[in-house]
PyMOL Python script that loads the backbone (N, CA, C, O; Angstrom):
from pymol import cmd

cmd.read_pdbstr("""\
ATOM      1  N   MET A   1     -46.708  17.214 -13.517  1.00  0.00           N
ATOM      2  CA  MET A   1     -45.333  17.359 -12.764  1.00  0.00           C
ATOM      3  C   MET A   1     -44.728  18.591 -13.397  1.00  0.00           C
ATOM      4  O   MET A   1     -45.044  18.979 -14.522  1.00  0.00           O
ATOM      5  N   ASP A   2     -43.772  19.233 -12.558  1.00  0.00           N
ATOM      6  CA  ASP A   2     -43.162  20.385 -12.981  1.00  0.00           C
ATOM      7  C   ASP A   2     -41.720  20.024 -13.539  1.00  0.00           C
ATOM      8  O   ASP A   2     -41.122  19.017 -13.159  1.00  0.00           O
ATOM      9  N   ILE A   3     -41.202  20.926 -14.478  1.00  0.00           N
ATOM     10  CA  ILE A   3     -40.041  20.754 -15.136  1.00  0.00           C
ATOM     11  C   ILE A   3     -38.926  20.441 -14.266  1.00  0.00           C
ATOM     12  O   ILE A   3     -38.082  19.615 -14.613  1.00  0.00           O
ATOM     13  N   THR A   4     -38.869  21.080 -13.101  1.00  0.00           N
ATOM     14  CA  THR A   4     -37.865  21.166 -12.085  1.00  0.00           C
ATOM     15  C   THR A   4     -37.744  19.870 -11.562  1.00  0.00           C
ATOM     16  O   THR A   4     -36.645  19.317 -11.511  1.00  0.00           O
ATOM     17  N   THR A   5     -38.918  19.266 -11.114  1.00  0.00           N
ATOM     18  CA  THR A   5     -39.164  17.980 -10.612  1.00  0.00           C
ATOM     19  C   THR A   5     -38.495  16.966 -11.529  1.00  0.00           C
ATOM     20  O   THR A   5     -37.593  16.259 -11.080  1.00  0.00           O
ATOM     21  N   LEU A   6     -38.927  16.855 -12.894  1.00  0.00           N
ATOM     22  CA  LEU A   6     -38.437  16.157 -13.983  1.00  0.00           C
ATOM     23  C   LEU A   6     -36.930  16.018 -13.933  1.00  0.00           C
ATOM     24  O   LEU A   6     -36.349  14.952 -13.730  1.00  0.00           O
ATOM     25  N   LEU A   7     -36.331  17.226 -14.142  1.00  0.00           N
ATOM     26  CA  LEU A   7     -34.904  17.390 -14.035  1.00  0.00           C
ATOM     27  C   LEU A   7     -34.120  16.889 -12.831  1.00  0.00           C
ATOM     28  O   LEU A   7     -33.010  16.361 -12.904  1.00  0.00           O
ATOM     29  N   HIS A   8     -34.818  17.110 -11.706  1.00  0.00           N
ATOM     30  CA  HIS A   8     -34.194  16.594 -10.192  1.00  0.00           C
ATOM     31  C   HIS A   8     -34.228  15.139 -10.440  1.00  0.00           C
ATOM     32  O   HIS A   8     -33.205  14.492 -10.216  1.00  0.00           O
ATOM     33  N   ASP A   9     -35.339  14.527 -10.899  1.00  0.00           N
ATOM     34  CA  ASP A   9     -35.475  13.029 -10.870  1.00  0.00           C
ATOM     35  C   ASP A   9     -34.499  12.419 -11.942  1.00  0.00           C
ATOM     36  O   ASP A   9     -34.005  11.302 -11.786  1.00  0.00           O
ATOM     37  N   PHE A  10     -34.231  13.259 -13.106  1.00  0.00           N
ATOM     38  CA  PHE A  10     -33.358  12.586 -14.120  1.00  0.00           C
ATOM     39  C   PHE A  10     -31.778  12.594 -13.722  1.00  0.00           C
ATOM     40  O   PHE A  10     -30.995  11.696 -14.029  1.00  0.00           O
ATOM     41  N   VAL A  11     -31.449  13.763 -12.986  1.00  0.00           N
ATOM     42  CA  VAL A  11     -30.189  13.987 -12.517  1.00  0.00           C
ATOM     43  C   VAL A  11     -29.922  13.077 -11.384  1.00  0.00           C
ATOM     44  O   VAL A  11     -28.849  12.478 -11.310  1.00  0.00           O
ATOM     45  N   SER A  12     -30.893  12.942 -10.461  1.00  0.00           N
ATOM     46  CA  SER A  12     -30.532  12.104  -9.319  1.00  0.00           C
ATOM     47  C   SER A  12     -30.441  10.483  -9.599  1.00  0.00           C
ATOM     48  O   SER A  12     -29.780   9.746  -8.867  1.00  0.00           O
ATOM     49  N   ASP A  13     -31.075  10.078 -10.578  1.00  0.00           N
ATOM     50  CA  ASP A  13     -31.072   8.610 -10.936  1.00  0.00           C
ATOM     51  C   ASP A  13     -29.892   8.305 -11.797  1.00  0.00           C
ATOM     52  O   ASP A  13     -29.861   8.656 -12.977  1.00  0.00           O
ATOM     53  N   GLU A  14     -28.831   7.594 -11.165  1.00  0.00           N
ATOM     54  CA  GLU A  14     -27.660   7.444 -11.861  1.00  0.00           C
ATOM     55  C   GLU A  14     -27.672   6.482 -12.919  1.00  0.00           C
ATOM     56  O   GLU A  14     -26.799   6.452 -13.786  1.00  0.00           O
ATOM     57  N   ASP A  15     -28.764   5.599 -12.863  1.00  0.00           N
ATOM     58  CA  ASP A  15     -28.959   4.449 -13.889  1.00  0.00           C
ATOM     59  C   ASP A  15     -29.313   5.194 -15.067  1.00  0.00           C
ATOM     60  O   ASP A  15     -29.008   4.632 -16.119  1.00  0.00           O
ATOM     61  N   VAL A  16     -29.825   6.209 -15.155  1.00  0.00           N
ATOM     62  CA  VAL A  16     -30.438   6.941 -16.382  1.00  0.00           C
ATOM     63  C   VAL A  16     -29.452   8.150 -16.674  1.00  0.00           C
ATOM     64  O   VAL A  16     -29.183   8.390 -17.851  1.00  0.00           O
ATOM     65  N   PHE A  17     -28.992   8.795 -15.833  1.00  0.00           N
ATOM     66  CA  PHE A  17     -28.074   9.998 -16.048  1.00  0.00           C
ATOM     67  C   PHE A  17     -26.831   9.687 -16.754  1.00  0.00           C
ATOM     68  O   PHE A  17     -26.519  10.271 -17.792  1.00  0.00           O
ATOM     69  N   ILE A  18     -25.996   8.624 -16.118  1.00  0.00           N
ATOM     70  CA  ILE A  18     -24.703   8.227 -16.752  1.00  0.00           C
ATOM     71  C   ILE A  18     -24.830   7.788 -18.188  1.00  0.00           C
ATOM     72  O   ILE A  18     -24.110   8.360 -19.006  1.00  0.00           O
ATOM     73  N   PRO A  19     -25.589   6.919 -18.566  1.00  0.00           N
ATOM     74  CA  PRO A  19     -25.722   6.307 -19.828  1.00  0.00           C
ATOM     75  C   PRO A  19     -26.187   7.669 -20.779  1.00  0.00           C
ATOM     76  O   PRO A  19     -25.607   7.899 -21.840  1.00  0.00           O
ATOM     77  N   ALA A  20     -27.155   8.425 -20.340  1.00  0.00           N
ATOM     78  CA  ALA A  20     -27.532   9.595 -21.113  1.00  0.00           C
ATOM     79  C   ALA A  20     -26.404  10.614 -21.465  1.00  0.00           C
ATOM     80  O   ALA A  20     -26.292  11.111 -22.586  1.00  0.00           O
ATOM     81  N   LEU A  21     -25.599  10.875 -20.439  1.00  0.00           N
ATOM     82  CA  LEU A  21     -24.367  11.629 -20.562  1.00  0.00           C
ATOM     83  C   LEU A  21     -23.364  11.072 -21.322  1.00  0.00           C
ATOM     84  O   LEU A  21     -22.668  11.866 -21.956  1.00  0.00           O
ATOM     85  N   ILE A  22     -23.108   9.820 -21.415  1.00  0.00           N
ATOM     86  CA  ILE A  22     -22.244   9.183 -22.252  1.00  0.00           C
ATOM     87  C   ILE A  22     -22.654   9.404 -23.786  1.00  0.00           C
ATOM     88  O   ILE A  22     -21.973   9.927 -24.669  1.00  0.00           O
ATOM     89  N   ALA A  23     -23.920   8.881 -23.870  1.00  0.00           N
ATOM     90  CA  ALA A  23     -24.529   8.963 -25.274  1.00  0.00           C
ATOM     91  C   ALA A  23     -24.662  10.328 -25.918  1.00  0.00           C
ATOM     92  O   ALA A  23     -24.525  10.483 -27.132  1.00  0.00           O
ATOM     93  N   SER A  24     -24.922  11.279 -25.106  1.00  0.00           N
ATOM     94  CA  SER A  24     -24.865  12.789 -25.769  1.00  0.00           C
ATOM     95  C   SER A  24     -23.341  13.163 -26.020  1.00  0.00           C
ATOM     96  O   SER A  24     -22.993  13.814 -27.005  1.00  0.00           O
ATOM     97  N   GLY A  25     -22.523  12.734 -25.120  1.00  0.00           N
ATOM     98  CA  GLY A  25     -21.082  13.088 -25.556  1.00  0.00           C
ATOM     99  C   GLY A  25     -20.632  12.437 -26.827  1.00  0.00           C
ATOM    100  O   GLY A  25     -19.930  13.048 -27.633  1.00  0.00           O
ATOM    101  N   VAL A  26     -21.065  11.091 -27.031  1.00  0.00           N
ATOM    102  CA  VAL A  26     -20.593  10.602 -28.391  1.00  0.00           C
ATOM    103  C   VAL A  26     -21.395  11.116 -29.525  1.00  0.00           C
ATOM    104  O   VAL A  26     -20.899  11.039 -30.649  1.00  0.00           O
ATOM    105  N   VAL A  27     -22.474  11.589 -29.385  1.00  0.00           N
ATOM    106  CA  VAL A  27     -23.314  12.407 -30.451  1.00  0.00           C
ATOM    107  C   VAL A  27     -22.682  13.726 -30.573  1.00  0.00           C
ATOM    108  O   VAL A  27     -22.760  14.154 -31.725  1.00  0.00           O
ATOM    109  N   ILE A  28     -22.120  14.457 -29.803  1.00  0.00           N
ATOM    110  CA  ILE A  28     -21.588  15.713 -29.925  1.00  0.00           C
ATOM    111  C   ILE A  28     -20.096  15.330 -30.758  1.00  0.00           C
ATOM    112  O   ILE A  28     -19.756  15.894 -31.798  1.00  0.00           O
ATOM    113  N   ILE A  29     -19.371  14.354 -30.130  1.00  0.00           N
ATOM    114  CA  ILE A  29     -18.122  13.982 -30.908  1.00  0.00           C
ATOM    115  C   ILE A  29     -18.394  13.673 -32.362  1.00  0.00           C
ATOM    116  O   ILE A  29     -17.661  14.184 -33.210  1.00  0.00           O
ATOM    117  N   VAL A  30     -19.404  12.864 -32.728  1.00  0.00           N
ATOM    118  CA  VAL A  30     -19.756  12.542 -34.071  1.00  0.00           C
ATOM    119  C   VAL A  30     -20.087  13.803 -34.800  1.00  0.00           C
ATOM    120  O   VAL A  30     -19.567  14.053 -35.888  1.00  0.00           O
ATOM    121  N   LEU A  31     -20.873  14.535 -34.268  1.00  0.00           N
ATOM    122  CA  LEU A  31     -21.313  15.985 -35.100  1.00  0.00           C
ATOM    123  C   LEU A  31     -20.035  16.712 -35.265  1.00  0.00           C
ATOM    124  O   LEU A  31     -19.766  17.095 -36.404  1.00  0.00           O
ATOM    125  N   ILE A  32     -19.251  16.948 -34.356  1.00  0.00           N
ATOM    126  CA  ILE A  32     -17.948  17.798 -34.549  1.00  0.00           C
ATOM    127  C   ILE A  32     -17.060  17.171 -35.629  1.00  0.00           C
ATOM    128  O   ILE A  32     -16.612  17.875 -36.534  1.00  0.00           O
ATOM    129  N   SER A  33     -16.795  15.851 -35.549  1.00  0.00           N
ATOM    130  CA  SER A  33     -16.126  15.201 -36.492  1.00  0.00           C
ATOM    131  C   SER A  33     -16.729  15.353 -38.098  1.00  0.00           C
ATOM    132  O   SER A  33     -16.019  15.568 -39.081  1.00  0.00           O
ATOM    133  N   GLY A  34     -17.960  15.214 -38.105  1.00  0.00           N
ATOM    134  CA  GLY A  34     -18.724  15.457 -39.427  1.00  0.00           C
ATOM    135  C   GLY A  34     -18.661  16.837 -39.820  1.00  0.00           C
ATOM    136  O   GLY A  34     -18.738  17.032 -41.033  1.00  0.00           O
ATOM    137  N   ILE A  35     -18.547  17.782 -39.116  1.00  0.00           N
ATOM    138  CA  ILE A  35     -18.545  19.188 -39.444  1.00  0.00           C
ATOM    139  C   ILE A  35     -16.981  19.514 -39.934  1.00  0.00           C
ATOM    140  O   ILE A  35     -16.726  20.209 -40.917  1.00  0.00           O
ATOM    141  N   SER A  36     -16.099  18.964 -39.174  1.00  0.00           N
ATOM    142  CA  SER A  36     -14.716  19.141 -39.501  1.00  0.00           C
ATOM    143  C   SER A  36     -14.443  18.619 -40.816  1.00  0.00           C
ATOM    144  O   SER A  36     -13.863  19.341 -41.627  1.00  0.00           O
ATOM    145  N   LYS A  37     -14.838  17.300 -41.161  1.00  0.00           N
ATOM    146  CA  LYS A  37     -14.516  16.732 -42.413  1.00  0.00           C
ATOM    147  C   LYS A  37     -15.238  17.389 -43.569  1.00  0.00           C
ATOM    148  O   LYS A  37     -14.678  17.422 -44.664  1.00  0.00           O
ATOM    149  N   THR A  38     -16.485  17.933 -43.399  1.00  0.00           N
ATOM    150  CA  THR A  38     -17.163  18.647 -44.367  1.00  0.00           C
ATOM    151  C   THR A  38     -16.279  20.063 -44.817  1.00  0.00           C
ATOM    152  O   THR A  38     -15.977  20.314 -45.984  1.00  0.00           O
ATOM    153  N   ILE A  39     -15.955  20.872 -43.713  1.00  0.00           N
ATOM    154  CA  ILE A  39     -15.073  21.991 -43.980  1.00  0.00           C
ATOM    155  C   ILE A  39     -13.700  21.818 -44.558  1.00  0.00           C
ATOM    156  O   ILE A  39     -13.131  22.726 -45.164  1.00  0.00           O
ATOM    157  N   GLN A  40     -13.140  20.534 -44.338  1.00  0.00           N
ATOM    158  CA  GLN A  40     -11.823  20.293 -44.901  1.00  0.00           C
ATOM    159  C   GLN A  40     -12.117  19.894 -46.457  1.00  0.00           C
ATOM    160  O   GLN A  40     -11.379  20.237 -47.380  1.00  0.00           O
ATOM    161  N   SER A  41     -13.227  19.168 -46.600  1.00  0.00           N
ATOM    162  CA  SER A  41     -13.634  18.885 -48.006  1.00  0.00           C
ATOM    163  C   SER A  41     -13.933  20.201 -48.849  1.00  0.00           C
ATOM    164  O   SER A  41     -13.261  20.462 -49.847  1.00  0.00           O
ATOM    165  N   VAL A  42     -14.883  20.954 -48.445  1.00  0.00           N
ATOM    166  CA  VAL A  42     -15.219  22.251 -49.017  1.00  0.00           C
ATOM    167  C   VAL A  42     -13.841  23.250 -49.274  1.00  0.00           C
ATOM    168  O   VAL A  42     -13.805  24.086 -50.177  1.00  0.00           O
ATOM    169  N   ALA A  43     -12.757  23.014 -48.349  1.00  0.00           N
ATOM    170  CA  ALA A  43     -11.603  23.895 -48.608  1.00  0.00           C
ATOM    171  C   ALA A  43     -10.684  23.153 -49.681  1.00  0.00           C
ATOM    172  O   ALA A  43      -9.958  23.808 -50.429  1.00  0.00           O
ATOM    173  N   ARG A  44     -10.735  21.943 -49.723  1.00  0.00           N
ATOM    174  CA  ARG A  44      -9.839  21.152 -50.733  1.00  0.00           C
ATOM    175  C   ARG A  44     -10.485  21.412 -52.209  1.00  0.00           C
ATOM    176  O   ARG A  44      -9.773  21.560 -53.202  1.00  0.00           O
ATOM    177  N   GLU A  45     -11.893  21.453 -52.246  1.00  0.00           N
ATOM    178  CA  GLU A  45     -12.563  21.601 -53.607  1.00  0.00           C
ATOM    179  C   GLU A  45     -12.469  23.202 -53.882  1.00  0.00           C
ATOM    180  O   GLU A  45     -12.484  23.501 -55.076  1.00  0.00           O
ATOM    181  N   ARG A  46     -12.388  24.109 -53.095  1.00  0.00           N
ATOM    182  CA  ARG A  46     -12.002  25.485 -53.380  1.00  0.00           C
ATOM    183  C   ARG A  46     -10.703  25.704 -54.019  1.00  0.00           C
ATOM    184  O   ARG A  46     -10.533  26.381 -55.033  1.00  0.00           O
ATOM    185  N   THR A  47      -9.725  25.037 -53.306  1.00  0.00           N
ATOM    186  CA  THR A  47      -8.309  25.039 -53.784  1.00  0.00           C
ATOM    187  C   THR A  47      -8.288  24.573 -55.315  1.00  0.00           C
ATOM    188  O   THR A  47      -7.774  25.268 -56.191  1.00  0.00           O
ATOM    189  N   LYS A  48      -8.857  23.402 -55.548  1.00  0.00           N
ATOM    190  CA  LYS A  48      -8.836  22.887 -56.757  1.00  0.00           C
ATOM    191  C   LYS A  48      -9.653  23.778 -57.848  1.00  0.00           C
ATOM    192  O   LYS A  48      -9.338  23.813 -59.038  1.00  0.00           O
ATOM    193  N   ARG A  49     -10.599  24.397 -57.356  1.00  0.00           N
ATOM    194  CA  ARG A  49     -11.184  25.517 -58.403  1.00  0.00           C
ATOM    195  C   ARG A  49     -10.369  26.475 -58.662  1.00  0.00           C
ATOM    196  O   ARG A  49     -10.224  26.832 -59.831  1.00  0.00           O
ATOM    197  N   GLU A  50      -9.728  27.037 -57.711  1.00  0.00           N
ATOM    198  CA  GLU A  50      -8.836  28.240 -57.841  1.00  0.00           C
ATOM    199  C   GLU A  50      -7.503  27.765 -58.732  1.00  0.00           C
ATOM    200  O   GLU A  50      -6.966  28.592 -59.469  1.00  0.00           O
ATOM    201  N   ILE A  51      -7.057  26.578 -58.649  1.00  0.00           N
ATOM    202  CA  ILE A  51      -5.981  26.169 -59.404  1.00  0.00           C
ATOM    203  C   ILE A  51      -6.530  26.034 -60.832  1.00  0.00           C
ATOM    204  O   ILE A  51      -5.898  26.484 -61.787  1.00  0.00           O
ATOM    205  N   ALA A  52      -7.576  25.483 -60.954  1.00  0.00           N
ATOM    206  CA  ALA A  52      -8.180  25.437 -62.120  1.00  0.00           C
ATOM    207  C   ALA A  52      -8.393  26.635 -63.166  1.00  0.00           C
ATOM    208  O   ALA A  52      -8.284  26.629 -64.392  1.00  0.00           O
ATOM    209  N   ALA A  53      -8.771  27.778 -62.178  1.00  0.00           N
ATOM    210  CA  ALA A  53      -8.863  29.221 -62.622  1.00  0.00           C
ATOM    211  C   ALA A  53      -7.554  29.731 -63.150  1.00  0.00           C
ATOM    212  O   ALA A  53      -7.470  30.283 -64.247  1.00  0.00           O
ATOM    213  N   TYR A  54      -6.579  29.545 -62.383  1.00  0.00           N
ATOM    214  CA  TYR A  54      -5.134  29.980 -62.879  1.00  0.00           C
ATOM    215  C   TYR A  54      -4.643  29.228 -63.989  1.00  0.00           C
ATOM    216  O   TYR A  54      -3.860  29.762 -64.775  1.00  0.00           O
ATOM    217  N   ILE A  55      -5.061  27.909 -64.160  1.00  0.00           N
ATOM    218  CA  ILE A  55      -4.668  27.288 -65.488  1.00  0.00           C
ATOM    219  C   ILE A  55      -5.604  27.895 -66.519  1.00  0.00           C
ATOM    220  O   ILE A  55      -5.076  28.110 -67.611  1.00  0.00           O
ATOM    221  N   ALA A  56      -6.833  28.202 -66.399  1.00  0.00           N
ATOM    222  CA  ALA A  56      -7.689  28.628 -67.410  1.00  0.00           C
ATOM    223  C   ALA A  56      -7.229  30.057 -67.927  1.00  0.00           C
ATOM    224  O   ALA A  56      -7.305  30.282 -69.134  1.00  0.00           O
ATOM    225  N   GLU A  57      -6.820  30.899 -67.176  1.00  0.00           N
ATOM    226  CA  GLU A  57      -6.182  32.118 -67.360  1.00  0.00           C
ATOM    227  C   GLU A  57      -4.895  32.398 -67.848  1.00  0.00           C
ATOM    228  O   GLU A  57      -4.501  33.504 -68.220  1.00  0.00           O
ATOM    229  N   GLY A  58      -4.119  31.120 -67.826  1.00  0.00           N
ATOM    230  CA  GLY A  58      -2.909  31.021 -68.350  1.00  0.00           C
ATOM    231  C   GLY A  58      -1.714  31.353 -67.479  1.00  0.00           C
ATOM    232  O   GLY A  58      -0.575  31.263 -67.937  1.00  0.00           O
ATOM    233  N   SER A  59      -1.962  31.751 -66.176  1.00  0.00           N
ATOM    234  CA  SER A  59      -0.785  32.170 -65.340  1.00  0.00           C
ATOM    235  C   SER A  59      -0.088  30.862 -64.891  1.00  0.00           C
ATOM    236  O   SER A  59       1.006  30.919 -64.329  1.00  0.00           O
ATOM    237  N   MET A  60      -0.691  29.719 -65.126  1.00  0.00           N
ATOM    238  CA  MET A  60      -0.196  28.479 -64.339  1.00  0.00           C
ATOM    239  C   MET A  60      -0.290  27.280 -65.704  1.00  0.00           C
ATOM    240  O   MET A  60      -1.188  27.335 -66.544  1.00  0.00           O
ATOM    241  N   THR A  61       0.545  26.482 -65.713  1.00  0.00           N
ATOM    242  CA  THR A  61       0.641  25.502 -66.666  1.00  0.00           C
ATOM    243  C   THR A  61      -0.180  24.337 -65.942  1.00  0.00           C
ATOM    244  O   THR A  61      -0.228  24.258 -64.714  1.00  0.00           O
ATOM    245  N   PRO A  62      -0.865  23.377 -66.857  1.00  0.00           N
ATOM    246  CA  PRO A  62      -1.455  22.217 -66.216  1.00  0.00           C
ATOM    247  C   PRO A  62      -0.664  21.357 -65.417  1.00  0.00           C
ATOM    248  O   PRO A  62      -1.122  20.800 -64.420  1.00  0.00           O
ATOM    249  N   GLU A  63       0.770  21.191 -65.897  1.00  0.00           N
ATOM    250  CA  GLU A  63       1.714  20.378 -65.100  1.00  0.00           C
ATOM    251  C   GLU A  63       1.867  21.089 -63.750  1.00  0.00           C
ATOM    252  O   GLU A  63       1.926  20.323 -62.788  1.00  0.00           O
ATOM    253  N   GLN A  64       1.939  22.345 -63.499  1.00  0.00           N
ATOM    254  CA  GLN A  64       2.029  22.994 -62.302  1.00  0.00           C
ATOM    255  C   GLN A  64       0.930  22.764 -61.527  1.00  0.00           C
ATOM    256  O   GLN A  64       1.120  22.410 -60.363  1.00  0.00           O
ATOM    257  N   GLY A  65      -0.256  22.903 -61.968  1.00  0.00           N
ATOM    258  CA  GLY A  65      -1.476  22.716 -61.318  1.00  0.00           C
ATOM    259  C   GLY A  65      -1.558  21.325 -60.814  1.00  0.00           C
ATOM    260  O   GLY A  65      -1.943  21.139 -59.660  1.00  0.00           O
ATOM    261  N   GLU A  66      -1.217  20.291 -61.608  1.00  0.00           N
ATOM    262  CA  GLU A  66      -1.099  18.898 -61.168  1.00  0.00           C
ATOM    263  C   GLU A  66      -0.218  18.634 -59.950  1.00  0.00           C
ATOM    264  O   GLU A  66      -0.461  17.863 -59.021  1.00  0.00           O
ATOM    265  N   ARG A  67       0.774  19.358 -60.111  1.00  0.00           N
ATOM    266  CA  ARG A  67       1.880  18.987 -59.166  1.00  0.00           C
ATOM    267  C   ARG A  67       1.181  19.741 -57.644  1.00  0.00           C
ATOM    268  O   ARG A  67       1.231  19.126 -56.579  1.00  0.00           O
ATOM    269  N   LEU A  68       0.682  20.839 -57.732  1.00  0.00           N
ATOM    270  CA  LEU A  68       0.107  21.440 -56.595  1.00  0.00           C
ATOM    271  C   LEU A  68      -0.937  20.751 -55.920  1.00  0.00           C
ATOM    272  O   LEU A  68      -1.024  20.757 -54.692  1.00  0.00           O
ATOM    273  N   VAL A  69      -1.866  20.058 -56.792  1.00  0.00           N
ATOM    274  CA  VAL A  69      -2.961  19.151 -56.417  1.00  0.00           C
ATOM    275  C   VAL A  69      -2.208  17.916 -55.710  1.00  0.00           C
ATOM    276  O   VAL A  69      -2.582  17.512 -54.609  1.00  0.00           O
ATOM    277  N   LYS A  70      -1.325  17.444 -56.273  1.00  0.00           N
ATOM    278  CA  LYS A  70      -0.648  16.175 -55.759  1.00  0.00           C
ATOM    279  C   LYS A  70       0.180  16.476 -54.487  1.00  0.00           C
ATOM    280  O   LYS A  70       0.314  15.557 -53.679  1.00  0.00           O
ATOM    281  N   SER A  71       0.707  17.591 -54.252  1.00  0.00           N
ATOM    282  CA  SER A  71       1.433  17.922 -53.225  1.00  0.00           C
ATOM    283  C   SER A  71       0.573  18.154 -52.013  1.00  0.00           C
ATOM    284  O   SER A  71       1.082  18.155 -50.893  1.00  0.00           O
ATOM    285  N   GLY A  72      -0.787  18.362 -52.209  1.00  0.00           N
ATOM    286  CA  GLY A  72      -1.686  18.513 -50.978  1.00  0.00           C
ATOM    287  C   GLY A  72      -2.357  17.329 -50.518  1.00  0.00           C
ATOM    288  O   GLY A  72      -2.957  17.260 -49.445  1.00  0.00           O
ATOM    289  N   SER A  73      -2.233  16.317 -51.426  1.00  0.00           N
ATOM    290  CA  SER A  73      -2.884  14.944 -51.004  1.00  0.00           C
ATOM    291  C   SER A  73      -2.206  14.289 -49.931  1.00  0.00           C
ATOM    292  O   SER A  73      -0.993  14.449 -49.795  1.00  0.00           O
ATOM    293  N   ARG A  74      -2.915  13.515 -49.099  1.00  0.00           N
ATOM    294  CA  ARG A  74      -2.209  12.875 -48.011  1.00  0.00           C
ATOM    295  C   ARG A  74      -1.399  11.640 -48.292  1.00  0.00           C
ATOM    296  O   ARG A  74      -0.353  11.386 -47.695  1.00  0.00           O
ATOM    297  N   PHE A  75      -1.980  10.811 -49.318  1.00  0.00           N
ATOM    298  CA  PHE A  75      -1.322   9.723 -49.537  1.00  0.00           C
ATOM    299  C   PHE A  75      -0.581   9.883 -51.018  1.00  0.00           C
ATOM    300  O   PHE A  75      -1.251   9.702 -52.035  1.00  0.00           O
ATOM    301  N   THR A  76       0.693  10.196 -51.090  1.00  0.00           N
ATOM    302  CA  THR A  76       1.318  10.414 -52.354  1.00  0.00           C
ATOM    303  C   THR A  76       2.075   9.139 -52.538  1.00  0.00           C
ATOM    304  O   THR A  76       2.707   8.679 -51.587  1.00  0.00           O
ATOM    305  N   SER A  77       2.051   8.511 -53.748  1.00  0.00           N
ATOM    306  CA  SER A  77       2.795   7.447 -54.070  1.00  0.00           C
ATOM    307  C   SER A  77       4.249   7.892 -54.529  1.00  0.00           C
ATOM    308  O   SER A  77       4.556   8.751 -55.355  1.00  0.00           O
ATOM    309  N   CYS A  78       5.076   7.042 -53.740  1.00  0.00           N
ATOM    310  CA  CYS A  78       6.530   7.211 -53.821  1.00  0.00           C
ATOM    311  C   CYS A  78       7.401   6.400 -54.880  1.00  0.00           C
ATOM    312  O   CYS A  78       8.621   6.560 -54.927  1.00  0.00           O
TER     313      CYS A  78
END
""", "prot")
cmd.dss("prot")
cmd.show_as("cartoon", "prot")
cmd.util.cbc("prot")
cmd.orient("prot")
């Protein structure tokens, strides 16, 4: 069989094409979500390292650094 014949059969069969299209959409959404969360986590850790470096060089107090870290968290206790 030729690849064009296989593709034509795959696209023309709705019982296979629609579920495959939905499944591929779900996989793409999960991948994008995972990549997004990874990028956010890396950025958060980089910020914490930068704050720690400022504290280590003495240009910021540990209390100021703690306030900065807490201000960036999503769930702050009131």
